[in-house]
BAVEX-476250 format. One line per field, with one value per atom (N, C-alpha, C): x, z, y; atom name; residue number from 1; residue in one letter. Coordinates in pm, 1 decimal. Example, Ala and Ser with C-alpha at 12.3 -4.5 7.8 and 13.67 -1.06 7.14 Angstrom:
2
east 1319.0  1230.0  1320.0  1285.0  1367.0  1290.0
up 780.0  780.0  780.0  708.0  714.0  787.0
north -569.0  -450.0  -330.0  -225.0  -106.0  3.0
lumse N  CA  C  N  CA  C
drenlo 1  1  1  2  2  2
voza A  A  A  S  S  S
//
This chain:
216
east -2078.6  -2066.6  -1918.6  -1885.7  -1748.4  -1701.1  -1574.5  -1516.1  -1486.1  -1507.6  -1475.9  -1403.4  -1286.7  -1213.1  -1218.1  -1299.0  -1318.4  -1243.0  -1159.2  -1077.4  -934.9  -838.7  -700.3  -682.9  -596.5  -562.9  -412.7  -368.8  -225.5  -150.3  -31.0  51.7  166.3  177.4  285.7  372.5  483.8  569.2  676.6  698.7  795.8  880.4  1005.7  1090.6  1058.2  1028.3  1009.3  882.1  792.7  669.8  553.1  478.5  360.7  246.2  135.9  14.6  -87.4  -160.2  -263.8  -400.7  -504.1  -640.1  -672.6  -745.8  -795.9  -690.2  -567.5  -462.0  -438.9  -387.3  -352.5  -200.8  -156.3  -13.5  7.0  109.4  146.3  250.7  238.5  331.4  373.5  499.8  549.5  588.7  526.7  546.7  622.6  739.5  823.7  869.2  873.2  914.3  808.4  853.9  762.6  656.7  698.5  601.4  495.7  535.5  438.1  356.0  409.9  325.4  215.1  250.6  149.6  47.3  95.3  6.1  -94.8  -46.7  -135.7  -240.1  -198.3  -294.9  -401.1  -358.3  -455.4  -550.3  -496.3  -581.1  -680.2  -635.9  -725.9  -841.2  -818.5  -924.2  -1009.2  -977.0  -1050.7  -1110.1  -1057.2  -1117.2  -1062.8  -959.7  -891.5  -836.0  -792.1  -735.5  -597.1  -508.5  -381.1  -357.5  -268.1  -220.1  -84.3  -72.8  56.6  123.0  227.3  296.7  437.3  494.6  628.2  726.4  832.9  932.8  1000.2  1026.4  1090.6  1242.2  1310.6  1456.9  1523.3  1625.6  1696.2  1640.4  1544.5  1479.6  1577.8  1686.9  1780.6  1838.0  1855.0  1919.8  1833.7  1702.3  1613.4  1513.4  1551.4  1452.3  1397.6  1480.5  1432.9  1352.6  1351.7  1273.5  1146.8  1139.8  1021.1  1062.8  1106.3  1150.1  1034.4  1064.1  961.0  905.6  777.4  716.2  639.3  614.7  540.6  396.3  341.0  204.5  98.9  134.2  42.0  59.0  -50.6  -42.3  -170.7  -185.1  -304.2  -352.9  -480.5  -541.0  -565.1  -532.2  -546.7  -629.9  -707.4  -789.9  -731.0  -729.9  -681.8  -776.8  -723.4  -798.3  -769.2  -643.3  -601.9  -496.5  -496.5  -395.6  -363.2  -237.1  -193.7  -91.8  -123.3  -30.2  61.6  192.3  290.3  345.5  402.2  454.9  561.3  633.6  736.1  679.5  547.1  475.0  481.0  522.6  515.5  383.5  359.6  235.4  264.9  189.3  180.3  43.9  44.7  -78.5  -100.8  -226.4  -262.8  -359.0  -321.1  -402.1  -447.9  -556.9  -611.5  -624.0  -576.0  -586.4  -730.8  -763.7  -900.8  -912.4  -820.1  -833.8  -701.9  -679.9  -567.8  -601.1  -499.4  -522.1  -401.7  -425.9  -319.8  -312.8  -191.5  -169.6  -118.3  -179.4  -131.1  -40.7  -28.7  55.6  -2.4  81.1  30.2  -38.7  -147.3  -216.6  -170.7  -84.0  -25.1  115.2  210.2  349.8  404.2  351.4  410.9  304.6  332.5  455.4  466.0  359.0  359.4  278.8  294.2  222.5  83.6  -5.9  -140.8  -184.4  -258.1  -307.8  -454.7  -523.9  -659.2  -645.4  -667.0  -644.2  -748.5  -703.5  -791.7  -801.5  -916.3  -927.5  -901.0  -835.1  -808.1  -899.5  -1001.3  -1095.4  -1029.9  -1082.3  -1033.6  -1134.6  -1085.2  -1172.5  -1264.4  -1393.0  -1484.3  -1453.8  -1482.1  -1467.5  -1567.0  -1588.4  -1680.2  -1601.7  -1636.5  -1566.5  -1586.1  -1697.7  -1721.6  -1667.1  -1598.0  -1530.2  -1419.7  -1413.9  -1310.7  -1169.1  -1142.4  -1009.0  -978.2  -1078.4  -1059.0  -1037.7  -1111.7  -1097.8  -961.0  -913.9  -781.2  -673.5  -688.6  -590.7  -587.4  -703.3  -710.4  -647.0  -679.2  -623.8  -471.4  -421.6  -277.2  -208.0  -269.0  -209.2  -215.8  -326.2  -337.9  -228.0  -200.9  -95.6  41.6  66.8  195.8  212.4  105.1  114.7  149.6  86.4  115.1  259.0  307.1  444.5  546.7  519.1  614.5  597.3  490.7  461.5  576.9  645.5  755.2  870.5  881.7  993.4  973.0  850.0  818.7  875.2  960.5  1007.5  1104.9  1151.4  1234.8  1150.8  1021.9  932.9  833.7  804.1  696.3  744.5  700.4  727.4  644.9  528.2  437.6  354.0  298.5  217.8  100.4  87.3  -22.6  -151.0  -234.0  -355.5  -480.1  -574.7  -705.7  -802.4  -929.9  -1034.3  -1035.7  -1071.8  -1075.1  -1169.0  -1272.9  -1370.0  -1340.5  -1222.1  -1189.0  -1194.5  -1244.4  -1248.3  -1108.3  -1099.1  -970.3  -900.4  -973.4  -911.0  -839.8  -896.7  -833.4  -710.8  -723.2  -609.7  -491.7  -519.7  -414.5  -354.4  -440.5  -392.1  -303.7  -345.8  -268.6  -134.8  -136.3  -12.3  84.2  31.5  118.4  180.5  105.1  156.7  262.3  241.9  329.6  446.3  442.3  550.0  680.9  791.3  923.7  966.8  902.3  940.7  970.6  1052.0  1096.1  981.8  1004.0  901.5  862.5  958.6  925.2  835.5  853.0  765.4  624.7  615.7  483.6  413.1  487.0  425.4  371.7  447.5  400.7  273.4  265.5  144.1  27.1  55.0  -50.4  -107.9  -26.6  -70.8  -160.0  -167.4  -249.3  -396.3  -478.8  -619.5  -703.5  -665.1  -740.2  -690.0  -778.2  -739.6  -696.5  -764.5  -729.4  -589.4  -559.5  -426.3  -322.0  -355.5  -262.9  -231.9  -333.9  -314.3  -221.5  -239.5  -154.7  -8.9  12.6  149.3  210.0  131.1  180.4  224.7  147.4  186.3  321.0  346.7  474.9  588.9  569.2  673.8  689.8  579.5  588.4  657.4  636.3  700.9  852.1  901.7  1045.6  1106.8  1024.3  1073.9  1085.6  1186.3  1192.1  1228.4  1229.0  1264.7  1159.1  1203.4  1111.7  1076.8  1142.7  1115.7  1170.0  1096.3  1145.1  1262.5  1342.4  1450.9  1397.4  1480.9  1436.0  1378.3  1439.8  1393.3  1254.1  1210.6  1078.3  966.7  1003.4  901.6  840.2  712.5  643.0  573.5  602.6  533.7  401.9  303.2  174.4  178.0
up 506.8  549.1  567.1  674.9  703.0  602.5  563.4  472.5  545.7  477.4  531.5  422.0  455.3  362.7  418.1  356.6  409.0  330.2  235.1  157.9  150.4  128.8  117.2  -0.1  17.5  -86.7  -111.6  -237.9  -266.8  -213.4  -162.2  -105.8  -202.0  -239.4  -325.5  -240.9  -185.5  -99.8  -181.0  -149.8  -222.1  -122.9  -157.9  -66.3  -69.6  48.1  60.0  1.5  -46.8  -111.8  -14.5  -0.2  87.3  9.8  0.0  -64.1  42.6  21.4  114.7  50.7  132.1  77.1  -4.5  -113.4  -203.2  -300.4  -291.0  -383.3  -489.3  -604.0  -711.0  -725.2  -779.0  -798.3  -920.3  -997.7  -1110.8  -1069.7  -1119.4  -1087.1  -1215.4  -1222.6  -1332.7  -1273.1  -1317.3  -1259.1  -1359.0  -1318.7  -1411.6  -1356.5  -1222.6  -1167.5  -1194.2  -1219.9  -1256.1  -1149.2  -1021.5  -915.9  -905.2  -931.6  -919.4  -1046.6  -1160.2  -1279.5  -1258.2  -1192.6  -1157.9  -1062.3  -965.6  -870.4  -944.3  -1039.9  -1112.6  -1190.3  -1258.4  -1335.2  -1244.4  -1128.8  -1035.1  -981.7  -947.0  -892.9  -997.3  -1123.0  -1229.1  -1251.0  -1226.8  -1248.6  -1124.5  -1016.1  -891.0  -842.6  -733.9  -671.9  -726.9  -810.3  -860.1  -746.0  -640.0  -523.4  -496.3  -446.0  -391.0  -263.2  -179.2  -64.4  -102.1  -99.9  -124.3  11.6  36.2  165.0  147.5  258.2  257.5  319.0  245.4  297.1  421.5  517.6  642.4  622.1  709.8  698.1  694.9  612.1  596.4  486.9  411.4  307.3  200.1  180.1  72.1  88.1  213.3  237.4  194.8  180.2  147.9  40.2  -48.4  -144.1  -233.5  -277.5  -366.0  -291.6  -159.5  -79.6  -27.0  105.5  168.3  265.3  214.0  303.0  385.7  506.6  596.1  545.2  572.0  540.0  660.6  664.0  775.3  774.7  894.3  901.9  870.2  876.4  836.4  687.0  613.4  467.3  413.0  281.8  217.3  110.1  116.2  8.7  -108.9  -228.4  -349.6  -452.4  -527.8  -635.5  -770.8  -864.0  -998.3  -1067.3  -1110.1  -1192.9  -1341.1  -1371.8  -1508.0  -1501.3  -1601.2  -1610.0  -1757.2  -1793.2  -1932.4  -1938.5  -2019.1  -2041.4  -2155.4  -2131.1  -2226.4  -2312.8  -2427.6  -2517.2  -2453.2  -2352.4  -2284.7  -2167.4  -2158.8  -2055.3  -1918.0  -1915.2  -1790.8  -1787.3  -1676.2  -1660.2  -1617.1  -1669.8  -1616.2  -1550.6  -1425.4  -1347.8  -1297.9  -1277.2  -1199.1  -1093.2  -966.3  -855.2  -770.3  -700.2  -610.7  -469.9  -370.8  -232.7  -186.5  -120.3  -73.8  77.6  151.9  298.0  364.0  480.9  565.4  625.3  637.0  692.8  775.8  863.8  933.2  875.1  865.3  806.3  911.5  917.4  1004.2  927.2  976.9  911.6  774.6  671.0  538.2  539.1  465.8  451.4  325.0  247.9  127.8  114.9  74.5  63.7  -78.2  -161.5  -293.1  -401.6  -517.1  -557.7  -501.7  -439.2  -373.1  -245.9  -155.8  -29.3  -39.4  42.3  50.1  196.2  235.3  372.4  368.3  478.0  495.7  569.3  501.3  565.0  672.4  776.4  882.7  872.2  828.2  809.0  937.2  921.1  1032.5  1015.4  1100.0  1082.2  1110.3  1044.9  1066.6  1150.2  1230.3  1314.2  1227.0  1258.2  1176.6  1191.3  1085.4  1089.9  992.6  1003.0  914.2  827.6  699.4  608.6  646.2  712.7  750.7  889.5  951.9  1077.7  1049.7  1126.5  1102.5  1103.4  1189.4  1193.2  1062.9  1009.2  881.8  768.9  770.9  666.2  671.7  791.2  806.3  758.7  794.8  754.8  603.1  541.4  395.7  326.0  372.9  311.5  324.9  439.5  458.9  360.6  333.1  237.3  95.1  61.8  -71.0  -89.9  13.9  5.2  -11.5  56.4  43.3  -96.2  -150.9  -286.6  -384.7  -369.0  -457.6  -440.5  -317.4  -293.1  -355.3  -348.9  -397.5  -544.8  -604.3  -743.5  -839.4  -827.5  -921.5  -913.5  -803.8  -787.3  -863.6  -905.7  -984.1  -916.0  -987.3  -935.3  -819.3  -791.8  -673.3  -545.4  -557.3  -441.0  -448.1  -570.0  -587.3  -665.5  -624.0  -699.7  -827.7  -822.9  -937.1  -914.0  -1019.7  -1000.6  -905.4  -799.6  -703.6  -755.3  -819.6  -881.7  -809.7  -791.2  -736.3  -773.6  -767.6  -801.0  -699.4  -744.7  -655.5  -536.9  -556.6  -449.7  -372.1  -390.0  -324.4  -172.7  -103.7  42.5  102.0  228.3  295.9  288.0  302.7  300.1  168.0  58.2  -72.3  -85.2  -41.8  -47.0  32.0  151.5  235.0  166.9  118.5  57.6  -62.5  -149.7  -271.2  -236.8  -150.9  -118.8  -40.7  51.2  128.9  40.6  -55.6  -144.7  -239.4  -291.0  -396.2  -345.3  -221.5  -170.5  -156.2  -182.9  -165.2  -19.4  65.8  205.8  235.5  335.6  359.2  384.0  345.8  363.2  508.2  600.4  741.4  792.5  737.1  773.1  720.7  598.2  541.3  620.3  663.1  743.7  875.3  935.6  1059.3  1034.0  920.9  886.1  861.1  793.7  766.2  895.4  999.7  1127.0  1206.8  1167.6  1241.0  1205.9  1306.6  1282.3  1242.9  1285.7  1254.7  1124.6  1026.4  899.9  922.3  1012.1  1039.4  1100.0  1194.7  1254.5  1153.1  1069.4  964.5  870.3  839.5  753.4  820.0  948.5  1018.9  1017.5  1046.5  1047.9  908.3  808.7  671.4  631.9  669.8  635.2  695.4  817.9  880.1  799.1  748.9  668.5  534.0  474.5  347.7  365.2  478.6  505.8  508.9  532.0  535.6  399.0  293.7  158.1  84.1  -2.1  -98.6  -42.1  -128.4  -88.1  5.2  92.9  185.5  305.3  316.3  432.5  557.7  668.9  793.5  847.0  937.4  998.4  1064.1  1070.6  1124.1  1264.3  1346.1  1483.5  1492.1  1385.3  1387.3  1348.4  1281.9  1240.8  1363.0  1356.0  1465.3  1556.3  1538.9  1620.6  1554.2  1635.2  1583.1  1555.9
north -273.1  -412.0  -447.2  -518.6  -556.0  -659.7  -647.7  -744.3  -873.5  -985.2  -1116.6  -1193.8  -1244.8  -1329.8  -1471.9  -1555.0  -1690.5  -1796.4  -1752.6  -1845.4  -1792.0  -1880.4  -1833.7  -1738.4  -1640.6  -1543.7  -1553.2  -1559.8  -1567.3  -1446.1  -1470.6  -1364.3  -1332.8  -1205.8  -1157.2  -1065.5  -1116.9  -1034.8  -963.0  -836.7  -755.6  -675.9  -647.2  -570.2  -421.6  -365.9  -221.3  -165.9  -251.5  -205.5  -215.0  -106.3  -102.6  -39.7  -111.8  -61.8  -26.8  83.8  127.3  109.1  88.7  82.7  207.2  187.2  292.0  344.1  293.5  336.8  230.3  273.1  180.7  173.1  59.5  37.2  -50.1  -19.7  -102.8  -205.3  -328.2  -435.3  -506.4  -542.3  -625.1  -760.1  -866.6  -999.1  -1085.5  -1133.7  -1210.4  -1344.8  -1362.8  -1491.9  -1597.7  -1720.3  -1828.2  -1851.7  -1857.1  -1886.6  -1777.9  -1652.9  -1544.6  -1526.8  -1571.5  -1579.5  -1682.5  -1793.3  -1894.3  -1836.1  -1758.1  -1691.1  -1603.4  -1524.5  -1434.4  -1513.1  -1618.1  -1698.1  -1757.2  -1808.8  -1867.5  -1761.2  -1643.5  -1536.8  -1487.3  -1477.3  -1431.1  -1526.8  -1654.6  -1753.4  -1775.8  -1703.4  -1724.0  -1591.7  -1534.8  -1416.3  -1284.6  -1289.2  -1169.7  -1084.5  -1153.7  -1088.0  -1143.6  -1056.6  -1099.0  -1019.8  -1071.6  -994.6  -938.5  -807.5  -744.2  -724.7  -803.8  -801.9  -745.3  -699.7  -642.1  -740.5  -772.9  -865.3  -808.6  -896.0  -856.6  -845.8  -771.8  -760.5  -897.6  -910.6  -1036.7  -1125.2  -1072.7  -1153.0  -1199.3  -1127.1  -1160.9  -1301.7  -1345.8  -1474.5  -1592.9  -1570.4  -1682.9  -1644.8  -1553.1  -1503.6  -1612.7  -1706.3  -1812.4  -1918.4  -1910.7  -2004.1  -1940.0  -1925.0  -1865.4  -1755.1  -1643.2  -1534.7  -1481.2  -1440.2  -1389.1  -1257.2  -1233.4  -1104.8  -1054.7  -924.3  -863.7  -913.4  -928.9  -982.0  -876.2  -748.5  -642.5  -618.6  -626.0  -617.5  -557.9  -558.3  -503.3  -599.9  -634.0  -711.7  -618.5  -668.0  -588.0  -663.6  -588.0  -645.3  -606.0  -700.0  -669.4  -572.4  -459.8  -366.4  -391.4  -420.8  -452.0  -561.8  -649.7  -754.7  -776.9  -754.2  -771.7  -884.8  -986.9  -1097.7  -1059.5  -1062.4  -1014.2  -1128.2  -1096.6  -1200.5  -1289.6  -1238.7  -1319.0  -1398.7  -1408.4  -1483.3  -1415.5  -1290.0  -1212.9  -1136.3  -1064.8  -989.8  -846.5  -754.3  -619.6  -605.8  -565.7  -557.1  -415.3  -381.7  -264.6  -313.9  -293.1  -342.7  -225.3  -245.7  -143.4  -202.1  -126.1  -171.2  -178.8  -289.0  -312.5  -295.8  -357.1  -355.2  -390.7  -330.9  -372.5  -508.1  -593.8  -727.0  -769.4  -865.5  -936.5  -1077.5  -1127.2  -1258.8  -1355.5  -1471.5  -1577.4  -1672.5  -1792.2  -1893.1  -1927.8  -1936.0  -1972.4  -2108.4  -2119.0  -2247.1  -2318.2  -2251.2  -2308.7  -2252.9  -2338.8  -2296.1  -2302.7  -2390.5  -2413.4  -2412.4  -2351.5  -2281.4  -2139.5  -2092.4  -1962.9  -1978.1  -1883.3  -1891.3  -1827.6  -1877.0  -1821.1  -1822.3  -1719.7  -1705.0  -1665.7  -1693.4  -1641.1  -1507.7  -1395.3  -1265.1  -1234.8  -1167.8  -1121.4  -969.1  -916.1  -770.9  -692.9  -579.0  -487.6  -366.8  -351.6  -239.8  -106.0  -2.9  132.2  210.4  301.4  382.3  467.7  472.8  554.3  703.2  776.2  921.2  981.5  1111.1  1181.5  1279.3  1284.6  1375.0  1522.0  1553.8  1693.1  1726.9  1631.9  1660.1  1762.8  1872.4  1973.6  1916.4  1818.7  1759.2  1686.5  1617.7  1548.0  1648.1  1757.7  1858.2  1925.5  1955.5  2015.8  1918.1  1790.9  1690.2  1675.2  1674.7  1659.7  1780.4  1899.6  2019.6  2023.8  1980.2  1977.8  1885.1  1770.2  1676.9  1731.2  1798.4  1859.7  1964.2  2040.6  2142.6  2078.9  1968.6  1901.7  1842.0  1786.3  1733.8  1846.3  1961.7  2074.9  2122.2  2127.4  2173.2  2079.7  1949.0  1850.2  1816.3  1864.2  1829.7  1858.4  1972.4  2000.1  1900.8  1826.4  1733.1  1603.7  1577.4  1458.1  1333.1  1255.7  1127.4  1140.6  1259.4  1276.9  1270.1  1292.8  1288.0  1173.4  1126.9  1028.8  906.9  789.1  667.1  664.2  724.8  736.7  861.8  920.7  1042.3  1016.2  1097.5  1079.0  1142.9  1065.3  1118.4  1068.1  1158.2  1123.4  1234.5  1203.0  1298.6  1412.2  1530.7  1647.5  1626.6  1546.8  1523.3  1395.7  1338.1  1211.5  1225.3  1123.4  1128.7  1123.2  1157.4  1160.7  1025.8  916.0  783.9  758.2  806.1  789.7  878.9  1003.7  1096.3  1038.9  990.6  932.7  810.1  720.9  597.6  622.9  714.5  743.3  807.5  907.9  978.1  889.0  808.7  720.2  612.6  562.8  458.4  512.7  633.2  685.3  768.2  814.0  900.3  823.4  890.4  829.7  843.3  766.5  758.0  611.1  582.5  444.9  347.5  222.1  119.4  100.3  109.9  90.8  202.8  323.4  434.8  408.3  359.4  329.0  220.3  117.9  12.6  68.8  160.4  222.4  303.0  371.8  446.0  350.1  239.1  142.1  84.1  79.7  23.3  117.8  244.3  342.4  320.0  296.1  263.3  384.1  502.9  624.3  685.0  701.2  763.1  907.3  976.8  1116.7  1126.1  1040.3  1040.5  995.9  899.4  855.9  972.2  1051.0  1168.2  1268.2  1289.5  1385.6  1340.0  1212.8  1161.0  1161.3  1127.3  1128.8  1269.0  1369.5  1506.6  1541.7  1497.0  1525.8  1464.9  1344.2  1281.0  1351.4  1393.7  1465.8  1600.7  1662.4  1791.1  1777.7  1656.8  1633.8  1611.7  1616.0  1595.3  1728.1  1738.5  1847.4  1982.7  2084.3  2220.5  2278.7  2362.4  2425.7  2339.9  2223.0  2137.0  2201.8  2192.4  2251.5  2170.8  2226.8  2150.5  2024.4  1922.0  1792.5  1805.8  1895.0  1905.8  1968.5  2033.9  2096.8  1999.9  1889.5  1793.8  1727.3  1701.4  1638.1  1736.0  1867.2  1967.1  2004.9  2039.3  2084.4  2233.4
lumse N  CA  C  N  CA  C  N  CA  C  N  CA  C  N  CA  C  N  CA  C  N  CA  C  N  CA  C  N  CA  C  N  CA  C  N  CA  C  N  CA  C  N  CA  C  N  CA  C  N  CA  C  N  CA  C  N  CA  C  N  CA  C  N  CA  C  N  CA  C  N  CA  C  N  CA  C  N  CA  C  N  CA  C  N  CA  C  N  CA  C  N  CA  C  N  CA  C  N  CA  C  N  CA  C  N  CA  C  N  CA  C  N  CA  C  N  CA  C  N  CA  C  N  CA  C  N  CA  C  N  CA  C  N  CA  C  N  CA  C  N  CA  C  N  CA  C  N  CA  C  N  CA  C  N  CA  C  N  CA  C  N  CA  C  N  CA  C  N  CA  C  N  CA  C  N  CA  C  N  CA  C  N  CA  C  N  CA  C  N  CA  C  N  CA  C  N  CA  C  N  CA  C  N  CA  C  N  CA  C  N  CA  C  N  CA  C  N  CA  C  N  CA  C  N  CA  C  N  CA  C  N  CA  C  N  CA  C  N  CA  C  N  CA  C  N  CA  C  N  CA  C  N  CA  C  N  CA  C  N  CA  C  N  CA  C  N  CA  C  N  CA  C  N  CA  C  N  CA  C  N  CA  C  N  CA  C  N  CA  C  N  CA  C  N  CA  C  N  CA  C  N  CA  C  N  CA  C  N  CA  C  N  CA  C  N  CA  C  N  CA  C  N  CA  C  N  CA  C  N  CA  C  N  CA  C  N  CA  C  N  CA  C  N  CA  C  N  CA  C  N  CA  C  N  CA  C  N  CA  C  N  CA  C  N  CA  C  N  CA  C  N  CA  C  N  CA  C  N  CA  C  N  CA  C  N  CA  C  N  CA  C  N  CA  C  N  CA  C  N  CA  C  N  CA  C  N  CA  C  N  CA  C  N  CA  C  N  CA  C  N  CA  C  N  CA  C  N  CA  C  N  CA  C  N  CA  C  N  CA  C  N  CA  C  N  CA  C  N  CA  C  N  CA  C  N  CA  C  N  CA  C  N  CA  C  N  CA  C  N  CA  C  N  CA  C  N  CA  C  N  CA  C  N  CA  C  N  CA  C  N  CA  C  N  CA  C  N  CA  C  N  CA  C  N  CA  C  N  CA  C  N  CA  C  N  CA  C  N  CA  C  N  CA  C  N  CA  C  N  CA  C  N  CA  C  N  CA  C  N  CA  C  N  CA  C  N  CA  C  N  CA  C  N  CA  C  N  CA  C  N  CA  C  N  CA  C  N  CA  C  N  CA  C  N  CA  C  N  CA  C  N  CA  C  N  CA  C  N  CA  C  N  CA  C  N  CA  C  N  CA  C  N  CA  C  N  CA  C  N  CA  C  N  CA  C  N  CA  C  N  CA  C  N  CA  C  N  CA  C  N  CA  C  N  CA  C  N  CA  C  N  CA  C  N  CA  C  N  CA  C  N  CA  C  N  CA  C  N  CA  C  N  CA  C  N  CA  C  N  CA  C  N  CA  C  N  CA  C  N  CA  C  N  CA  C  N  CA  C  N  CA  C  N  CA  C  N  CA  C  N  CA  C  N  CA  C  N  CA  C  N  CA  C  N  CA  C  N  CA  C  N  CA  C  N  CA  C  N  CA  C  N  CA  C  N  CA  C  N  CA  C  N  CA  C  N  CA  C  N  CA  C  N  CA  C
drenlo 1  1  1  2  2  2  3  3  3  4  4  4  5  5  5  6  6  6  7  7  7  8  8  8  9  9  9  10  10  10  11  11  11  12  12  12  13  13  13  14  14  14  15  15  15  16  16  16  17  17  17  18  18  18  19  19  19  20  20  20  21  21  21  22  22  22  23  23  23  24  24  24  25  25  25  26  26  26  27  27  27  28  28  28  29  29  29  30  30  30  31  31  31  32  32  32  33  33  33  34  34  34  35  35  35  36  36  36  37  37  37  38  38  38  39  39  39  40  40  40  41  41  41  42  42  42  43  43  43  44  44  44  45  45  45  46  46  46  47  47  47  48  48  48  49  49  49  50  50  50  51  51  51  52  52  52  53  53  53  54  54  54  55  55  55  56  56  56  57  57  57  58  58  58  59  59  59  60  60  60  61  61  61  62  62  62  63  63  63  64  64  64  65  65  65  66  66  66  67  67  67  68  68  68  69  69  69  70  70  70  71  71  71  72  72  72  73  73  73  74  74  74  75  75  75  76  76  76  77  77  77  78  78  78  79  79  79  80  80  80  81  81  81  82  82  82  83  83  83  84  84  84  85  85  85  86  86  86  87  87  87  88  88  88  89  89  89  90  90  90  91  91  91  92  92  92  93  93  93  94  94  94  95  95  95  96  96  96  97  97  97  98  98  98  99  99  99  100  100  100  101  101  101  102  102  102  103  103  103  104  104  104  105  105  105  106  106  106  107  107  107  108  108  108  109  109  109  110  110  110  111  111  111  112  112  112  113  113  113  114  114  114  115  115  115  116  116  116  117  117  117  118  118  118  119  119  119  120  120  120  121  121  121  122  122  122  123  123  123  124  124  124  125  125  125  126  126  126  127  127  127  128  128  128  129  129  129  130  130  130  131  131  131  132  132  132  133  133  133  134  134  134  135  135  135  136  136  136  137  137  137  138  138  138  139  139  139  140  140  140  141  141  141  142  142  142  143  143  143  144  144  144  145  145  145  146  146  146  147  147  147  148  148  148  149  149  149  150  150  150  151  151  151  152  152  152  153  153  153  154  154  154  155  155  155  156  156  156  157  157  157  158  158  158  159  159  159  160  160  160  161  161  161  162  162  162  163  163  163  164  164  164  165  165  165  166  166  166  167  167  167  168  168  168  169  169  169  170  170  170  171  171  171  172  172  172  173  173  173  174  174  174  175  175  175  176  176  176  177  177  177  178  178  178  179  179  179  180  180  180  181  181  181  182  182  182  183  183  183  184  184  184  185  185  185  186  186  186  187  187  187  188  188  188  189  189  189  190  190  190  191  191  191  192  192  192  193  193  193  194  194  194  195  195  195  196  196  196  197  197  197  198  198  198  199  199  199  200  200  200  201  201  201  202  202  202  203  203  203  204  204  204  205  205  205  206  206  206  207  207  207  208  208  208  209  209  209  210  210  210  211  211  211  212  212  212  213  213  213  214  214  214  215  215  215  216  216  216
voza M  M  M  D  D  D  L  L  L  V  V  V  F  F  F  D  D  D  R  R  R  P  P  P  V  V  V  P  P  P  V  V  V  F  F  F  P  P  P  L  L  L  P  P  P  G  G  G  V  V  V  V  V  V  L  L  L  F  F  F  P  P  P  H  H  H  A  A  A  E  E  E  M  M  M  G  G  G  L  L  L  H  H  H  V  V  V  F  F  F  E  E  E  L  L  L  R  R  R  Y  Y  Y  R  R  R  T  T  T  L  L  L  V  V  V  R  R  R  D  D  D  A  A  A  L  L  L  S  S  S  D  D  D  Q  Q  Q  R  R  R  L  L  L  I  I  I  V  V  V  L  L  L  A  A  A  T  T  T  L  L  L  A  A  A  P  P  P  G  G  G  W  W  W  E  E  E  A  A  A  D  D  D  Y  Y  Y  Q  Q  Q  G  G  G  S  S  S  P  P  P  S  S  S  F  F  F  H  H  H  D  D  D  L  L  L  A  A  A  C  C  C  V  V  V  A  A  A  R  R  R  F  F  F  E  E  E  E  E  E  A  A  A  A  A  A  W  W  W  L  L  L  P  P  P  N  N  N  D  D  D  C  C  C  Y  Y  Y  D  D  D  L  L  L  R  R  R  V  V  V  R  R  R  G  G  G  V  V  V  A  A  A  R  R  R  V  V  V  R  R  R  L  L  L  G  G  G  R  R  R  P  P  P  V  V  V  R  R  R  E  E  E  F  F  F  P  P  P  Y  Y  Y  R  R  R  A  A  A  C  C  C  V  V  V  P  P  P  D  D  D  P  P  P  V  V  V  P  P  P  E  E  E  A  A  A  P  P  P  Y  Y  Y  S  S  S  E  E  E  D  D  D  D  D  D  P  P  P  L  L  L  A  A  A  Q  Q  Q  V  V  V  A  A  A  R  R  R  Q  Q  Q  G  G  G  L  L  L  I  I  I  E  E  E  E  E  E  R  R  R  A  A  A  R  R  R  L  L  L  S  S  S  P  P  P  L  L  L  A  A  A  H  H  H  D  D  D  A  A  A  W  W  W  L  L  L  A  A  A  P  P  P  P  P  P  T  T  T  F  F  F  D  D  D  D  D  D  A  A  A  A  A  A  P  P  P  L  L  L  S  S  S  T  T  T  V  V  V  V  V  V  G  G  G  V  V  V  L  L  L  A  A  A  T  T  T  T  T  T  A  A  A  R  R  R  I  I  I  P  P  P  G  G  G  E  E  E  V  V  V  K  K  K  L  L  L  A  A  A  L  L  L  L  L  L  A  A  A  V  V  V  D  D  D  S  S  S  V  V  V  V  V  V  E  E  E  R  R  R  A  A  A  R  R  R  Q  Q  Q  L  L  L  R  R  R  E  E  E  H  H  H  L  L  L  R  R  R  G  G  G  L  L  L  G  G  G  P  P  P  G  G  G  A  A  A  P  P  P  P  P  P  A  A  A  E  E  E  A  A  A  L  L  L  G  G  G  R  R  R  N  N  N
//
């Protein structure tokens, strides 16, 4: 069944951070306006939009800095209220969305997300299987680098579908935020997997020369 968001969802914009569907991410929330956001979300849909701040956000961070309209709705998996009134969260990506004009501005922004559908694919499609195996190999190659390659350990079940493998690796890989946004914009999970592998191949020891990346 297609997702429908018929009510505003709070927007949590962050610099350089991109979440993908099916991936989890830990967040530490300390600003007053976003602590309010978390409390409101916990008492309502337990959803937030994790958006990426647009270039130049530093000049208006305490106000309403611009964020990219392509984002990911996330659901709270865990929420811990800390003694200093901050929050530690674990969220899971639910769906890619486009964001229009905020319907709320204060103390935080909220938008009605418009889901972005993904192209259907089959797990037994040979192209999907090749793409999945390639990503598994890249994770194994980069595993010894730990935090030099990953923002967080890329963990998923051995039987995880391609969409989960792609989401986890794309979210946790130490690749630039603009690259992740470009990957998030790809409607085909199989094509997103192929492009992600090319970027992962550029990390760590044994990476091919830059001019070789992008070749099949």
